Backbone atoms as SQL, in Angstrom:
CREATE TABLE atoms (id INTEGER PRIMARY KEY, chain TEXT, resi INTEGER, resn TEXT, atom TEXT, x REAL, y REAL, z REAL);
INSERT INTO atoms VALUES
  (1, 'A', 1, 'MET', 'N', 0.788, -1.223, -0.113),
  (2, 'A', 1, 'MET', 'CA', 0.418, -0.191, -0.354),
  (3, 'A', 1, 'MET', 'C', 0.554, 1.016, -0.022),
  (4, 'A', 2, 'SER', 'N', 2.297, 1.073, 0.051),
  (5, 'A', 2, 'SER', 'CA', 2.765, 2.082, 0.097),
  (6, 'A', 2, 'SER', 'C', 3.368, 2.664, -0.682),
  (7, 'A', 3, 'ASP', 'N', 3.253, 1.658, -2.220),
  (8, 'A', 3, 'ASP', 'CA', 3.810, 2.618, -3.403),
  (9, 'A', 3, 'ASP', 'C', 2.347, 3.410, -3.814),
  (10, 'A', 4, 'LEU', 'N', 1.281, 3.228, -3.622),
  (11, 'A', 4, 'LEU', 'CA', 0.011, 4.099, -3.847),
  (12, 'A', 4, 'LEU', 'C', 0.796, 5.835, -3.663),
  (13, 'A', 5, 'SER', 'N', 1.061, 6.099, -2.205),
  (14, 'A', 5, 'SER', 'CA', 0.910, 6.591, -1.322),
  (15, 'A', 5, 'SER', 'C', 2.834, 8.025, -2.198),
  (16, 'A', 6, 'LYS', 'N', 3.357, 6.613, -2.871),
  (17, 'A', 6, 'LYS', 'CA', 4.711, 7.843, -3.923),
  (18, 'A', 6, 'LYS', 'C', 4.184, 8.273, -4.665),
  (19, 'A', 7, 'PRO', 'N', 4.497, 10.152, -5.389),
  (20, 'A', 7, 'PRO', 'CA', 3.889, 10.255, -6.922),
  (21, 'A', 7, 'PRO', 'C', 4.838, 9.549, -7.801),
  (22, 'A', 8, 'PRO', 'N', 3.482, 9.467, -9.376),
  (23, 'A', 8, 'PRO', 'CA', 4.325, 8.907, -9.911),
  (24, 'A', 8, 'PRO', 'C', 5.271, 9.398, -10.499),
  (25, 'A', 9, 'PRO', 'N', 6.053, 8.894, -10.690),
  (26, 'A', 9, 'PRO', 'CA', 7.922, 9.893, -11.923),
  (27, 'A', 9, 'PRO', 'C', 7.678, 9.763, -13.029),
  (28, 'A', 10, 'SER', 'N', 8.428, 11.326, -13.380),
  (29, 'A', 10, 'SER', 'CA', 8.537, 11.879, -14.125),
  (30, 'A', 10, 'SER', 'C', 8.897, 11.003, -16.112),
  (31, 'A', 11, 'GLU', 'N', 8.502, 11.420, -16.421),
  (32, 'A', 11, 'GLU', 'CA', 8.750, 10.445, -17.371),
  (33, 'A', 11, 'GLU', 'C', 9.971, 11.203, -18.305),
  (34, 'A', 12, 'GLU', 'N', 10.035, 12.150, -18.653),
  (35, 'A', 12, 'GLU', 'CA', 11.545, 12.794, -18.458),
  (36, 'A', 12, 'GLU', 'C', 12.188, 13.457, -17.482),
  (37, 'A', 13, 'PRO', 'N', 13.543, 13.175, -17.418),
  (38, 'A', 13, 'PRO', 'CA', 14.334, 12.826, -16.774),
  (39, 'A', 13, 'PRO', 'C', 14.822, 14.438, -16.754),
  (40, 'A', 14, 'GLU', 'N', 15.541, 15.191, -15.661),
  (41, 'A', 14, 'GLU', 'CA', 16.492, 16.098, -15.665),
  (42, 'A', 14, 'GLU', 'C', 17.525, 16.138, -16.792),
  (43, 'A', 15, 'VAL', 'N', 18.376, 16.952, -17.321),
  (44, 'A', 15, 'VAL', 'CA', 18.970, 17.448, -17.403),
  (45, 'A', 15, 'VAL', 'C', 19.949, 18.333, -16.879),
  (46, 'A', 16, 'PRO', 'N', 21.030, 17.982, -15.979),
  (47, 'A', 16, 'PRO', 'CA', 22.030, 19.447, -16.041),
  (48, 'A', 16, 'PRO', 'C', 22.640, 20.071, -16.624),
  (49, 'A', 17, 'GLU', 'N', 22.354, 21.257, -16.404),
  (50, 'A', 17, 'GLU', 'CA', 22.779, 22.523, -17.560),
  (51, 'A', 17, 'GLU', 'C', 23.880, 22.294, -17.493),
  (52, 'A', 18, 'VAL', 'N', 24.720, 21.988, -17.990),
  (53, 'A', 18, 'VAL', 'CA', 26.059, 22.937, -18.800),
  (54, 'A', 18, 'VAL', 'C', 27.063, 23.655, -18.661),
  (55, 'A', 19, 'PRO', 'N', 27.963, 23.832, -17.894),
  (56, 'A', 19, 'PRO', 'CA', 28.559, 25.516, -17.434),
  (57, 'A', 19, 'PRO', 'C', 29.402, 25.739, -19.057),
  (58, 'A', 20, 'PRO', 'N', 29.120, 27.489, -18.749),
  (59, 'A', 20, 'PRO', 'CA', 29.500, 27.700, -20.840),
  (60, 'A', 20, 'PRO', 'C', 31.158, 27.246, -20.752),
  (61, 'A', 21, 'ARG', 'N', 31.048, 27.553, -21.477),
  (62, 'A', 21, 'ARG', 'CA', 32.577, 26.935, -22.613),
  (63, 'A', 21, 'ARG', 'C', 34.024, 28.088, -21.597),
  (64, 'A', 22, 'PRO', 'N', 34.587, 27.943, -21.684),
  (65, 'A', 22, 'PRO', 'CA', 35.334, 29.164, -21.327),
  (66, 'A', 22, 'PRO', 'C', 36.222, 29.993, -21.898),
  (67, 'A', 23, 'GLU', 'N', 36.772, 31.220, -21.697),
  (68, 'A', 23, 'GLU', 'CA', 36.994, 31.841, -22.894),
  (69, 'A', 23, 'GLU', 'C', 38.718, 31.214, -23.500),
  (70, 'A', 24, 'LEU', 'N', 39.373, 30.283, -23.983),
  (71, 'A', 24, 'LEU', 'CA', 41.025, 30.408, -24.362),
  (72, 'A', 24, 'LEU', 'C', 42.017, 31.159, -24.582),
  (73, 'A', 25, 'PRO', 'N', 42.489, 32.061, -24.855),
  (74, 'A', 25, 'PRO', 'CA', 43.622, 32.022, -25.126),
  (75, 'A', 25, 'PRO', 'C', 44.091, 32.335, -26.589),
  (76, 'A', 26, 'GLU', 'N', 44.128, 32.264, -27.255),
  (77, 'A', 26, 'GLU', 'CA', 45.153, 32.143, -28.697),
  (78, 'A', 26, 'GLU', 'C', 46.530, 31.544, -28.571),
  (79, 'A', 27, 'VAL', 'N', 46.868, 30.899, -28.820),
  (80, 'A', 27, 'VAL', 'CA', 48.324, 29.924, -29.337),
  (81, 'A', 27, 'VAL', 'C', 49.343, 30.729, -29.654),
  (82, 'A', 28, 'PRO', 'N', 49.791, 30.934, -29.298),
  (83, 'A', 28, 'PRO', 'CA', 51.301, 31.951, -30.529),
  (84, 'A', 28, 'PRO', 'C', 51.845, 30.748, -31.225),
  (85, 'A', 29, 'GLU', 'N', 52.552, 32.011, -32.204),
  (86, 'A', 29, 'GLU', 'CA', 53.001, 30.854, -33.159),
  (87, 'A', 29, 'GLU', 'C', 54.850, 31.058, -32.696),
  (88, 'A', 30, 'VAL', 'N', 54.677, 30.058, -32.427),
  (89, 'A', 30, 'VAL', 'CA', 56.411, 29.627, -32.468),
  (90, 'A', 30, 'VAL', 'C', 57.052, 28.660, -33.428),
  (91, 'A', 31, 'HIS', 'N', 58.300, 29.852, -33.552),
  (92, 'A', 31, 'HIS', 'CA', 59.195, 28.985, -35.228),
  (93, 'A', 31, 'HIS', 'C', 60.110, 28.792, -34.747),
  (94, 'A', 32, 'PHE', 'N', 60.763, 27.661, -35.108),
  (95, 'A', 32, 'PHE', 'CA', 61.925, 26.477, -33.851),
  (96, 'A', 32, 'PHE', 'C', 63.279, 26.604, -35.775),
  (97, 'A', 33, 'GLU', 'N', 63.833, 27.315, -34.916),
  (98, 'A', 33, 'GLU', 'CA', 65.528, 26.927, -36.360),
  (99, 'A', 33, 'GLU', 'C', 66.828, 25.980, -36.177),
  (100, 'A', 34, 'ARG', 'N', 66.659, 25.546, -36.604),
  (101, 'A', 34, 'ARG', 'CA', 67.845, 24.959, -36.381),
  (102, 'A', 34, 'ARG', 'C', 69.779, 25.099, -35.593),
  (103, 'A', 35, 'PRO', 'N', 70.065, 25.021, -34.914),
  (104, 'A', 35, 'PRO', 'CA', 71.019, 25.321, -34.839),
  (105, 'A', 35, 'PRO', 'C', 72.712, 24.678, -35.902),
  (106, 'A', 36, 'LYS', 'N', 72.473, 26.634, -36.023),
  (107, 'A', 36, 'LYS', 'CA', 73.549, 26.200, -37.513),
  (108, 'A', 36, 'LYS', 'C', 75.001, 25.011, -36.546),
  (109, 'A', 37, 'LEU', 'N', 76.063, 23.877, -37.455),
  (110, 'A', 37, 'LEU', 'CA', 76.743, 23.453, -37.648),
  (111, 'A', 37, 'LEU', 'C', 77.751, 24.022, -37.660),
  (112, 'A', 38, 'PRO', 'N', 78.603, 23.864, -37.443),
  (113, 'A', 38, 'PRO', 'CA', 79.883, 24.361, -37.846),
  (114, 'A', 38, 'PRO', 'C', 80.311, 23.462, -39.354),
  (115, 'A', 39, 'SER', 'N', 81.315, 24.013, -39.617),
  (116, 'A', 39, 'SER', 'CA', 81.222, 23.885, -41.218),
  (117, 'A', 39, 'SER', 'C', 81.721, 22.891, -41.903),
  (118, 'A', 40, 'GLY', 'N', 82.195, 21.860, -41.115),
  (119, 'A', 40, 'GLY', 'CA', 81.987, 20.133, -41.070),
  (120, 'A', 40, 'GLY', 'C', 82.620, 19.688, -40.393),
  (121, 'A', 41, 'PRO', 'N', 82.481, 18.605, -40.041),
  (122, 'A', 41, 'PRO', 'CA', 82.953, 17.797, -39.450),
  (123, 'A', 41, 'PRO', 'C', 84.825, 17.803, -39.072),
  (124, 'A', 42, 'SER', 'N', 85.673, 17.630, -38.162),
  (125, 'A', 42, 'SER', 'CA', 87.042, 17.287, -38.293),
  (126, 'A', 42, 'SER', 'C', 87.503, 15.710, -38.509),
  (127, 'A', 43, 'PRO', 'N', 88.441, 16.449, -39.130),
  (128, 'A', 43, 'PRO', 'CA', 89.181, 15.042, -39.612),
  (129, 'A', 43, 'PRO', 'C', 89.264, 13.633, -38.601),
  (130, 'A', 44, 'GLY', 'N', 89.506, 14.486, -37.519),
  (131, 'A', 44, 'GLY', 'CA', 89.318, 13.249, -36.613),
  (132, 'A', 44, 'GLY', 'C', 88.316, 12.807, -36.308),
  (133, 'A', 45, 'PHE', 'N', 87.241, 13.303, -35.923),
  (134, 'A', 45, 'PHE', 'CA', 85.772, 12.677, -36.174),
  (135, 'A', 45, 'PHE', 'C', 85.468, 11.936, -36.758),
  (136, 'A', 46, 'GLN', 'N', 85.714, 11.708, -38.275),
  (137, 'A', 46, 'GLN', 'CA', 85.505, 11.053, -39.231),
  (138, 'A', 46, 'GLN', 'C', 86.186, 10.046, -38.775),
  (139, 'A', 47, 'GLN', 'N', 87.551, 9.808, -38.718),
  (140, 'A', 47, 'GLN', 'CA', 88.550, 8.923, -38.431),
  (141, 'A', 47, 'GLN', 'C', 87.481, 7.876, -37.242),
  (142, 'A', 48, 'GLY', 'N', 87.193, 8.639, -36.192),
  (143, 'A', 48, 'GLY', 'CA', 86.735, 8.359, -35.627),
  (144, 'A', 48, 'GLY', 'C', 85.318, 7.129, -35.741),
  (145, 'A', 49, 'VAL', 'N', 84.879, 8.119, -36.891),
  (146, 'A', 49, 'VAL', 'CA', 83.142, 7.086, -36.903),
  (147, 'A', 49, 'VAL', 'C', 83.530, 5.886, -37.822),
  (148, 'A', 50, 'LYS', 'N', 84.887, 6.246, -38.945),
  (149, 'A', 50, 'LYS', 'CA', 85.091, 5.905, -39.689),
  (150, 'A', 50, 'LYS', 'C', 85.298, 3.909, -38.820),
  (151, 'A', 51, 'ALA', 'N', 85.938, 4.366, -37.626),
  (152, 'A', 51, 'ALA', 'CA', 87.188, 2.815, -37.726),
  (153, 'A', 51, 'ALA', 'C', 86.142, 2.322, -36.854),
  (154, 'A', 52, 'MET', 'N', 85.134, 3.162, -35.810),
  (155, 'A', 52, 'MET', 'CA', 83.474, 2.200, -35.213),
  (156, 'A', 52, 'MET', 'C', 82.699, 1.633, -36.218),
  (157, 'A', 53, 'SER', 'N', 82.167, 1.983, -37.000),
  (158, 'A', 53, 'SER', 'CA', 81.996, 1.530, -38.257),
  (159, 'A', 53, 'SER', 'C', 81.986, 0.265, -38.894),
  (160, 'A', 54, 'LEU', 'N', 83.026, 0.254, -38.557),
  (161, 'A', 54, 'LEU', 'CA', 84.040, -1.141, -38.862),
  (162, 'A', 54, 'LEU', 'C', 84.273, -2.197, -37.630),
  (163, 'A', 55, 'ALA', 'N', 84.121, -1.477, -36.824),
  (164, 'A', 55, 'ALA', 'CA', 84.390, -2.576, -35.393),
  (165, 'A', 55, 'ALA', 'C', 83.269, -3.053, -35.535),
  (166, 'A', 56, 'PHE', 'N', 81.853, -1.963, -35.511),
  (167, 'A', 56, 'PHE', 'CA', 80.795, -2.423, -35.832),
  (168, 'A', 56, 'PHE', 'C', 80.243, -3.820, -36.965),
  (169, 'A', 57, 'SER', 'N', 80.829, -3.554, -38.157),
  (170, 'A', 57, 'SER', 'CA', 80.331, -4.133, -39.274),
  (171, 'A', 57, 'SER', 'C', 82.117, -5.622, -39.009),
  (172, 'A', 58, 'ILE', 'N', 82.417, -5.180, -38.687),
  (173, 'A', 58, 'ILE', 'CA', 83.459, -7.107, -38.127),
  (174, 'A', 58, 'ILE', 'C', 82.939, -7.691, -36.590),
  (175, 'A', 59, 'GLY', 'N', 82.306, -7.047, -35.646),
  (176, 'A', 59, 'GLY', 'CA', 81.903, -7.801, -35.295),
  (177, 'A', 59, 'GLY', 'C', 79.850, -8.487, -35.041),
  (178, 'A', 60, 'PHE', 'N', 78.752, -7.996, -35.820),
  (179, 'A', 60, 'PHE', 'CA', 78.519, -8.380, -37.332),
  (180, 'A', 60, 'PHE', 'C', 77.874, -9.607, -37.860),
  (181, 'A', 61, 'ALA', 'N', 79.398, -9.630, -38.848),
  (182, 'A', 61, 'ALA', 'CA', 79.737, -10.040, -39.759),
  (183, 'A', 61, 'ALA', 'C', 80.065, -11.797, -39.486),
  (184, 'A', 62, 'LEU', 'N', 80.907, -11.500, -37.733),
  (185, 'A', 62, 'LEU', 'CA', 81.730, -12.898, -37.400),
  (186, 'A', 62, 'LEU', 'C', 80.109, -12.942, -36.719),
  (187, 'A', 63, 'ALA', 'N', 79.402, -12.780, -36.394),
  (188, 'A', 63, 'ALA', 'CA', 78.565, -13.089, -34.725),
  (189, 'A', 63, 'ALA', 'C', 77.173, -13.414, -35.985),
  (190, 'A', 64, 'GLY', 'N', 76.695, -12.951, -36.442),
  (191, 'A', 64, 'GLY', 'CA', 75.440, -12.496, -36.997),
  (192, 'A', 64, 'GLY', 'C', 75.363, -14.041, -38.011),
  (193, 'A', 65, 'PRO', 'N', 76.108, -14.913, -38.770),
  (194, 'A', 65, 'PRO', 'CA', 75.192, -16.137, -39.230),
  (195, 'A', 65, 'PRO', 'C', 75.755, -17.383, -38.248),
  (196, 'A', 66, 'VAL', 'N', 76.909, -17.359, -37.246),
  (197, 'A', 66, 'VAL', 'CA', 76.687, -17.514, -36.615),
  (198, 'A', 66, 'VAL', 'C', 75.535, -18.114, -35.676),
  (199, 'A', 67, 'ILE', 'N', 75.452, -16.765, -34.868),
  (200, 'A', 67, 'ILE', 'CA', 73.649, -17.387, -33.774),
  (201, 'A', 67, 'ILE', 'C', 72.674, -17.364, -35.225),
  (202, 'A', 68, 'LEU', 'N', 72.350, -17.272, -36.365),
  (203, 'A', 68, 'LEU', 'CA', 71.640, -17.137, -37.241),
  (204, 'A', 68, 'LEU', 'C', 71.511, -19.211, -37.432),
  (205, 'A', 69, 'GLY', 'N', 72.547, -19.361, -37.673),
  (206, 'A', 69, 'GLY', 'CA', 72.442, -20.404, -38.319),
  (207, 'A', 69, 'GLY', 'C', 72.049, -21.387, -36.399),
  (208, 'A', 70, 'GLY', 'N', 73.016, -21.029, -34.981),
  (209, 'A', 70, 'GLY', 'CA', 72.566, -21.480, -34.734),
  (210, 'A', 70, 'GLY', 'C', 70.858, -21.435, -33.851),
  (211, 'A', 71, 'LEU', 'N', 69.604, -20.911, -34.174),
  (212, 'A', 71, 'LEU', 'CA', 68.994, -21.004, -33.917),
  (213, 'A', 71, 'LEU', 'C', 68.054, -21.628, -34.952),
  (214, 'A', 72, 'VAL', 'N', 68.161, -21.202, -36.229),
  (215, 'A', 72, 'VAL', 'CA', 67.332, -22.131, -37.961),
  (216, 'A', 72, 'VAL', 'C', 67.909, -23.818, -37.315),
  (217, 'A', 73, 'GLY', 'N', 69.025, -24.287, -36.733),
  (218, 'A', 73, 'GLY', 'CA', 69.202, -25.292, -36.603),
  (219, 'A', 73, 'GLY', 'C', 68.829, -25.951, -35.281),
  (220, 'A', 74, 'TYR', 'N', 68.497, -25.308, -34.079),
  (221, 'A', 74, 'TYR', 'CA', 67.474, -25.600, -33.128),
  (222, 'A', 74, 'TYR', 'C', 66.065, -26.034, -33.522),
  (223, 'A', 75, 'TRP', 'N', 65.976, -24.453, -34.417),
  (224, 'A', 75, 'TRP', 'CA', 64.156, -24.704, -35.012),
  (225, 'A', 75, 'TRP', 'C', 63.646, -25.855, -35.741),
  (226, 'A', 76, 'LEU', 'N', 65.388, -26.792, -36.235),
  (227, 'A', 76, 'LEU', 'CA', 65.267, -28.303, -37.547),
  (228, 'A', 76, 'LEU', 'C', 65.625, -28.958, -36.292),
  (229, 'A', 77, 'ASP', 'N', 66.231, -28.662, -35.417),
  (230, 'A', 77, 'ASP', 'CA', 66.163, -30.460, -34.006),
  (231, 'A', 77, 'ASP', 'C', 65.067, -29.946, -33.760),
  (232, 'A', 78, 'SER', 'N', 64.361, -29.103, -33.187),
  (233, 'A', 78, 'SER', 'CA', 62.224, -29.431, -32.754),
  (234, 'A', 78, 'SER', 'C', 61.663, -29.662, -33.752),
  (235, 'A', 79, 'ARG', 'N', 62.182, -29.696, -34.856),
  (236, 'A', 79, 'ARG', 'CA', 61.499, -30.257, -35.486),
  (237, 'A', 79, 'ARG', 'C', 61.285, -31.354, -36.285),
  (238, 'A', 80, 'LEU', 'N', 62.244, -31.745, -36.527),
  (239, 'A', 80, 'LEU', 'CA', 62.773, -32.771, -36.782),
  (240, 'A', 80, 'LEU', 'C', 62.839, -34.380, -35.263),
  (241, 'A', 81, 'ASN', 'N', 63.117, -33.546, -34.900),
  (242, 'A', 81, 'ASN', 'CA', 63.115, -34.235, -33.646),
  (243, 'A', 81, 'ASN', 'C', 64.386, -35.002, -33.828),
  (244, 'A', 82, 'THR', 'N', 65.570, -34.173, -34.467),
  (245, 'A', 82, 'THR', 'CA', 67.280, -34.424, -33.837),
  (246, 'A', 82, 'THR', 'C', 67.827, -34.136, -32.842),
  (247, 'A', 83, 'SER', 'N', 68.680, -34.211, -32.479),
  (248, 'A', 83, 'SER', 'CA', 69.850, -34.162, -30.537),
  (249, 'A', 83, 'SER', 'C', 69.705, -33.141, -31.268),
  (250, 'A', 84, 'PRO', 'N', 71.289, -32.222, -31.197),
  (251, 'A', 84, 'PRO', 'CA', 71.856, -31.498, -31.578),
  (252, 'A', 84, 'PRO', 'C', 72.322, -31.120, -32.861),
  (253, 'A', 85, 'THR', 'N', 72.333, -32.739, -33.863),
  (254, 'A', 85, 'THR', 'CA', 72.619, -32.531, -35.602),
  (255, 'A', 85, 'THR', 'C', 72.503, -31.179, -36.635),
  (256, 'A', 86, 'TRP', 'N', 71.009, -30.420, -36.102),
  (257, 'A', 86, 'TRP', 'CA', 71.630, -30.032, -37.529),
  (258, 'A', 86, 'TRP', 'C', 71.822, -28.244, -36.219),
  (259, 'A', 87, 'THR', 'N', 72.232, -28.171, -35.826),
  (260, 'A', 87, 'THR', 'CA', 71.918, -27.574, -34.292),
  (261, 'A', 87, 'THR', 'C', 73.932, -26.577, -35.125),
  (262, 'A', 88, 'LEU', 'N', 74.607, -28.439, -34.425),
  (263, 'A', 88, 'LEU', 'CA', 75.997, -28.078, -35.271),
  (264, 'A', 88, 'LEU', 'C', 76.716, -28.026, -36.628),
  (265, 'A', 89, 'VAL', 'N', 75.266, -28.522, -37.505),
  (266, 'A', 89, 'VAL', 'CA', 76.138, -28.057, -38.181),
  (267, 'A', 89, 'VAL', 'C', 75.569, -26.581, -38.604),
  (268, 'A', 90, 'LEU', 'N', 74.888, -26.387, -38.651),
  (269, 'A', 90, 'LEU', 'CA', 74.588, -24.661, -39.348),
  (270, 'A', 90, 'LEU', 'C', 75.055, -23.993, -38.089),
  (271, 'A', 91, 'VAL', 'N', 75.764, -23.805, -36.876),
  (272, 'A', 91, 'VAL', 'CA', 76.648, -23.226, -36.332),
  (273, 'A', 91, 'VAL', 'C', 77.665, -23.641, -37.064),
  (274, 'A', 92, 'LEU', 'N', 78.360, -24.509, -37.100),
  (275, 'A', 92, 'LEU', 'CA', 80.200, -24.666, -37.459),
  (276, 'A', 92, 'LEU', 'C', 79.984, -23.302, -39.509),
  (277, 'A', 93, 'LEU', 'N', 78.525, -23.812, -39.815),
  (278, 'A', 93, 'LEU', 'CA', 78.293, -23.487, -41.086),
  (279, 'A', 93, 'LEU', 'C', 78.387, -21.764, -41.279),
  (280, 'A', 94, 'GLY', 'N', 78.085, -21.341, -39.931),
  (281, 'A', 94, 'GLY', 'CA', 77.864, -19.906, -40.373),
  (282, 'A', 94, 'GLY', 'C', 79.023, -19.310, -39.308),
  (283, 'A', 95, 'THR', 'N', 80.028, -19.932, -38.464),
  (284, 'A', 95, 'THR', 'CA', 81.165, -19.650, -38.609),
  (285, 'A', 95, 'THR', 'C', 82.347, -19.805, -40.034),
  (286, 'A', 96, 'VAL', 'N', 81.631, -20.855, -40.990),
  (287, 'A', 96, 'VAL', 'CA', 83.054, -20.558, -41.742),
  (288, 'A', 96, 'VAL', 'C', 81.755, -19.626, -42.483),
  (289, 'A', 97, 'ALA', 'N', 80.395, -18.719, -42.848),
  (290, 'A', 97, 'ALA', 'CA', 80.301, -17.428, -44.268),
  (291, 'A', 97, 'ALA', 'C', 80.865, -16.467, -42.869),
  (292, 'A', 98, 'GLY', 'N', 80.720, -17.114, -41.515),
  (293, 'A', 98, 'GLY', 'CA', 81.415, -15.450, -40.822),
  (294, 'A', 98, 'GLY', 'C', 82.623, -15.327, -41.445),
  (295, 'A', 99, 'PHE', 'N', 84.030, -16.368, -41.029),
  (296, 'A', 99, 'PHE', 'CA', 84.790, -16.503, -41.613),
  (297, 'A', 99, 'PHE', 'C', 85.697, -15.021, -43.236),
  (298, 'A', 100, 'VAL', 'N', 84.808, -16.244, -44.196),
  (299, 'A', 100, 'VAL', 'CA', 84.796, -15.364, -44.869),
  (300, 'A', 100, 'VAL', 'C', 84.442, -14.499, -45.559),
  (301, 'A', 101, 'GLN', 'N', 83.223, -14.287, -44.745),
  (302, 'A', 101, 'GLN', 'CA', 82.381, -12.434, -44.287),
  (303, 'A', 101, 'GLN', 'C', 83.653, -11.360, -44.661),
  (304, 'A', 102, 'LEU', 'N', 84.635, -11.848, -42.956),
  (305, 'A', 102, 'LEU', 'CA', 85.273, -10.851, -42.166),
  (306, 'A', 102, 'LEU', 'C', 86.727, -10.756, -43.433),
  (307, 'A', 103, 'ILE', 'N', 87.045, -12.756, -44.279),
  (308, 'A', 103, 'ILE', 'CA', 87.783, -11.815, -45.369),
  (309, 'A', 103, 'ILE', 'C', 88.098, -10.810, -46.195),
  (310, 'A', 104, 'ARG', 'N', 86.493, -10.852, -46.717),
  (311, 'A', 104, 'ARG', 'CA', 86.262, -10.380, -47.533),
  (312, 'A', 104, 'ARG', 'C', 85.750, -8.763, -47.113),
  (313, 'A', 105, 'MET', 'N', 85.589, -8.674, -46.222),
  (314, 'A', 105, 'MET', 'CA', 86.101, -7.272, -46.086),
  (315, 'A', 105, 'MET', 'C', 87.685, -7.034, -45.666),
  (316, 'A', 106, 'VAL', 'N', 88.362, -7.475, -44.941),
  (317, 'A', 106, 'VAL', 'CA', 89.914, -7.206, -44.885),
  (318, 'A', 106, 'VAL', 'C', 90.674, -6.847, -46.292),
  (319, 'A', 107, 'ASN', 'N', 89.661, -7.227, -47.403),
  (320, 'A', 107, 'ASN', 'CA', 90.513, -7.538, -49.057),
  (321, 'A', 107, 'ASN', 'C', 90.292, -6.027, -49.460),
  (322, 'A', 108, 'LYS', 'N', 88.694, -6.149, -48.978),
  (323, 'A', 108, 'LYS', 'CA', 87.696, -5.029, -49.628),
  (324, 'A', 108, 'LYS', 'C', 89.032, -3.263, -48.753),
  (325, 'A', 109, 'MET', 'N', 89.060, -3.757, -47.835),
  (326, 'A', 109, 'MET', 'CA', 90.100, -2.422, -47.263),
  (327, 'A', 109, 'MET', 'C', 91.376, -2.008, -47.848),
  (328, 'A', 110, 'ASN', 'N', 91.914, -3.631, -47.453),
  (329, 'A', 110, 'ASN', 'CA', 93.296, -3.559, -48.060),
  (330, 'A', 110, 'ASN', 'C', 93.439, -2.387, -49.726),
  (331, 'A', 111, 'GLU', 'N', 91.898, -2.329, -50.584),
  (332, 'A', 111, 'GLU', 'CA', 92.264, -2.389, -51.871),
  (333, 'A', 111, 'GLU', 'C', 92.479, -0.919, -51.739);
């Protein structure tokens, strides 16, 4: 009986008022200029960069094929259910390929 004493709910809910949008200042224009570099890098800097790039390339030329051969060999061993056979074969081939690449790089440098 208490349901009869309550007033019927209104069908349209009240919508709260939205506060007005604040006025924002305009965004200032900003111009950036790249700093001017000296006329060119020093010869010592160029020589150091060349030596460092050579060291990195030699490292990748030796280690890359060995690591790749080991990963592919491990994958083949797990798929074909052969123990370390493919891993050992492909690591050895990667080592040979790494040394061949190293010899090519040294011959190219000596020219």
